[in-house]
Every structure is written in C-alpha cells, then in structure tokens.
C-alpha positions in Angstrom: -0.1 0.0 0.1 0.9 3.9 0.0 1.4 3.9 3.7 2.9 0.5 5.4 3.3 1.0 9.1 4.5 -1.3 12.1 3.9 -1.0 15.6 7.7 -0.5 17.2 7.7 -2.1 20.5 9.2 -4.6 22.9 10.8 -6.5 20.1 12.8 -4.0 19.0 13.9 -2.6 22.7 17.4 -2.9 23.5 17.2 -3.0 27.5 15.2 -3.9 30.6 12.0 -4.7 29.3 10.5 -2.7 32.1 12.3 0.8 31.2 10.9 0.2 27.5 8.6 2.7 26.3 4.8 1.9 24.7 4.9 0.8 21.3 4.4 3.3 18.7 4.2 3.3 15.3 7.1 3.4 12.5 7.6 3.2 8.8 7.4 -0.4 7.3 9.8 -0.4 4.9 12.9 -2.1 3.5 16.5 -0.4 4.5 18.2 0.9 1.2 20.6 -1.1 -0.7 18.0 -3.3 -2.3 16.9 -3.0 -6.0 13.7 -2.1 -7.4 12.3 -1.5 -3.6 11.2 1.6 -1.5 13.7 2.1 0.9 13.9 4.0 4.1 16.6 6.2 4.7 18.2 5.0 7.3 20.4 7.9 8.5 19.7 9.4 12.1 18.5 12.7 10.2 15.4 10.9 10.1 15.0 9.9 13.3 12.7 13.1 14.4 10.6 12.2 11.4 10.2 8.5 12.1 6.9 8.5 14.2 3.4 8.7 12.0 0.1 8.5 13.5 -2.6 6.5 11.2 -6.0 7.7 11.1 -4.9 11.4 12.0 -5.1 14.7 10.4 -2.4 17.2 12.0 -4.0 20.9 11.2 -4.5 23.9 13.0 -5.9 27.5 12.4 -2.6 28.9 12.6 -0.8 26.9 10.4 0.6 27.9 7.1 0.4 25.1 4.2 4.1 25.4 2.4 2.9 22.7 -0.5 0.9 19.9 -1.7 2.0 17.3 -4.1 -0.3 15.0 -6.1 1.3 15.5 -9.9 0.8 12.2 -11.4 2.6 12.8 -14.6 -0.5 14.1 -16.3 -0.4 17.7 -14.2 -3.7 17.6 -14.1 -5.9 20.8 -12.3 -8.7 19.5 -9.6 -12.2 21.1 -10.2 -11.7 23.6 -7.6 -8.3 25.0 -9.5 -6.3 23.6 -7.6 -2.6 22.2 -9.0 -0.1 20.0 -7.7 3.3 22.1 -6.3 6.0 21.1 -8.8 7.5 17.9 -8.5 10.1 16.3 -9.4 12.1 18.7 -7.0 16.1 19.0 -5.9 16.4 20.5 -2.6 19.6 22.1 -1.8 20.8 21.8 2.1 23.6 22.7 4.8 24.3 21.6 8.0 26.4 23.5 10.5 28.7 20.5 10.5 30.0 21.0 7.4 30.9 24.0 4.6 29.4 22.3 1.7 26.2 22.0 0.6 24.2 18.9 -0.3 21.5 18.2 -3.1 18.8 15.8 -2.5 16.5 15.0 -5.4 12.6 14.1 -4.8 10.0 12.4 -7.2 6.5 13.4 -6.4 6.0 11.6 -2.9 3.6 9.0 -3.3 3.8 7.2 -0.3 3.4 8.4 3.6 7.5 7.7 3.8 7.9 10.0 0.9 6.3 12.8 2.3 7.5 12.3 5.8 10.9 12.3 4.0 10.0 15.5 1.8 9.1 17.4 4.9 12.7 16.9 7.0 14.9 18.0 3.7 12.3 20.9 3.0 13.0 22.1 6.1 17.1 21.8 6.0 17.1 23.4 2.5 15.6 26.4 4.1 17.5 26.7 7.3 19.9 29.8 8.1 23.4 30.3 9.2 22.6 32.8 11.3 20.4 30.0 13.1 23.2 27.7 12.8 21.2 25.8 10.0 18.6 24.6 12.8 15.9 23.0 10.7 13.5 23.4 13.8 13.4 27.1 12.9 11.5 27.0 9.7 10.2 25.1 6.8 8.0 22.2 7.1 7.4 20.4 10.9 4.6 18.7 9.8 3.1 16.4 7.0 -0.4 14.8 5.7 -0.7 12.0 3.5 -4.0 11.2 2.2 -4.2 7.5 2.0 -7.3 7.0 0.0 -6.6 6.7 -3.7 -10.1 8.3 -4.3 -9.5 11.5 -2.1 -10.0 12.3 1.8 -12.2 15.1 2.9 -10.7 17.4 5.1 -13.6 19.7 6.1 -15.4 21.2 3.3 -12.8 20.4 0.8 -11.6 17.1 -0.5 -7.6 16.2 -0.5 -6.5 14.7 -3.8 -5.7 10.9 -3.1 -2.4 9.7 -2.6 -1.6 13.6 -1.2 1.2 14.6 0.5 0.8 18.0 2.2 3.7 19.9 4.1 2.9 22.4 6.9 4.2 24.8 9.1 2.9 25.3 12.9 3.9 28.0 14.9 6.7 27.0 17.3 4.8 29.6 20.1 1.7 27.0 19.8 1.0 25.5 23.1 0.5 21.8 22.0 3.9 21.7 19.8 5.5 23.3 22.5 4.2 20.0 24.6 5.4 17.9 21.4 9.1 19.9 21.7 9.3 18.9 25.5 8.0 15.4 24.9 10.3 14.7 22.2 13.3 16.5 23.8 12.7 14.8 27.0 12.1 11.0 26.0 8.7 11.1 27.3 6.7 8.0 27.4 3.9 9.5 25.9 5.6 10.5 22.9 4.7 8.6 19.7 1.8 7.4 21.1 -0.4 9.9 19.2 -0.9 13.4 18.0 -1.4 16.5 20.8 -5.6 16.5 20.3 -5.4 20.4 19.8 -3.6 19.5 16.8 -5.8 16.9 15.2 -9.1 17.4 12.6 -12.1 15.5 12.9 -12.8 13.1 10.4 -9.2 12.2 9.8 -9.7 8.3 9.2 -8.5 8.4 5.8 -5.1 10.5 6.6 -1.7 9.7 8.1 0.7 12.7 9.4 3.3 13.3 11.8 5.6 15.8 12.7 9.2 16.7 11.5 11.9 18.3 13.5 9.8 19.2 16.7 12.2 19.1 19.3 14.0 21.7 21.6 17.3 22.6 20.4 19.5 25.6 21.6 18.1 27.9 19.0 14.8 27.5 19.8 14.9 27.4 23.2 16.4 29.7 25.5 16.8 27.4 28.4 18.7 24.8 26.3 21.0 27.4 25.1 22.0 28.4 28.6 22.4 24.9 29.5 24.9 24.2 26.6 26.5 27.3 26.8 26.9 26.9 31.1 28.5 23.6 30.1 31.5 25.3 27.8 29.7 23.6 25.1 28.1 26.9 23.5 25.7 26.6 20.9 26.6 24.9 17.7 30.1 24.3 18.9 31.0 21.5 16.9 35.0 22.1 17.1 34.9 20.6 20.8 31.6 18.0 20.4 31.0 16.4 17.1 27.4 14.5 16.6 28.0 10.7 17.0 28.0 7.7 18.9 24.7 5.2 18.9 21.9 5.8 19.5 22.8 9.2 18.0 23.6 11.9 20.6 23.8 16.1 20.3 24.3 17.0 23.6 20.6 17.9 24.6 20.3 19.9 21.5 23.4 21.8 21.5 24.0 21.0 18.3 20.8 22.0 16.5 21.8 20.7 13.0 22.8 16.7 15.2 19.2 15.0 14.4 19.0 14.0 18.3 
C-alpha cells in the first residue's frame, strides 16, 4: 500500500523490558541497498520524522501550508482549480557541521514515508546560517498524507488521493511546545498519538506526523543557556561532534544534530 506502518515495541527494545516505552508507529519499509524496492533512509537524520500517526490529520488554524503534491505526470488540475506543487524537485541544504552543500532529489511523493522525508529535507533547505542551520526554526514541521486513492475529506474540501501536504505550525503553539518537550525529554507519551489540539475531525483516511519538532539551543532559551554553561557553546561542533549510538548531540547543543 501507499503507507505501510508497523508497531515498534518490546521486540525492538534493547535493554530492560520494564523500561521500554509504549509501542509506537513507524514506517514499515525495506532498508536501502536492495534493487527495485522503496527503502528507508536509515541515517540518524530521519529519527525526528519516523513517528507517523495513523488515522490522524494534523491541523491547526494558525498553520501555514507550504505545498501540496499530487502530480501524476498528467499535470492535472482539480475541479476547484488546485494544482500540485511542482515535482520532481531538487532541494539544496547545508548543516552547521559541514561547509559544503548537499542536493537531494525527490520524485513526486507517493507514500507517507516519501512525504515525511520530503518534509524533513524541505526544512533543512530553508535553514539559515545565522541560526546554525537549525531545521526546527522554519519550513516544514508537520506532514499529512491522504491514503485513499479516491481522495480524503478535509472539512469542506476533499484532498487529492495519495497527496502529500507539507505544513508549518508555529513554534509558539502550546501543543507544539508540548510535543517539543516530550520529544526532547524522552517522555513516554510521545509517539502514542499527536496532541488532541492538533488533530482535525474525520481523519480516518489520513496519516500524518511531525518532523524536527524538538528543543534545540536555537529555539529554546533554557537549552541554549544549559549548553553555554557546559562550555559547549551553542553549535560548537569543534569541541563536540554529532556521533555515538544511539545518535546523541548533547541535548540539542548542536541544532543540526538529529538527536
């Protein structure tokens, strides 16, 4: 299907069973390296986007819709005049850990994993040098995928079948703040579902998720102060590089690290 998911629980937990968090949803895709299969980017960068919510349409009245993709090579226009955002597309991005840029190519997203990955890189592509290329500060931080090939009802509007919508929910939103704290603290409730204040009604045909919704030294003053007190300085990758397994970045002291 367009959105294969799996529950990640005790069978994937390394450590004491009593300390395992509640099962959460994850993308069910093959790892990369096999011919002719859709694969998952297993780099740590995807860790902050690998938490889809089935039967959920993340929505808030203050959101900004960045783009909706549903092109199918026919360049169709819907009855209400809506057209897909241009795709395929190439996105260029940089991180604070590297002085050179990268380019990643995307076909039109046709699965919820494609949608989440596109959200991740879109935020990176608009990150700014004076914010240490922190992908949480602007760009996509929520994605919504319509799993019904015949379209998904969203209030008075019907979203195109197998469409991917990239959104930005303001960081000062209380529900996003709650999600950021939970993601950064390892709260056991993160992953069980999105905050109720960010879910639209009638969401059964949608799968959605957050991306790069976490506390960093750039978007959270208390984290920045803690990093500076520790002598790391915000974004000081010369003294502290991203690394380790599981991937760690000193509690968000380096925004580009996908901790």
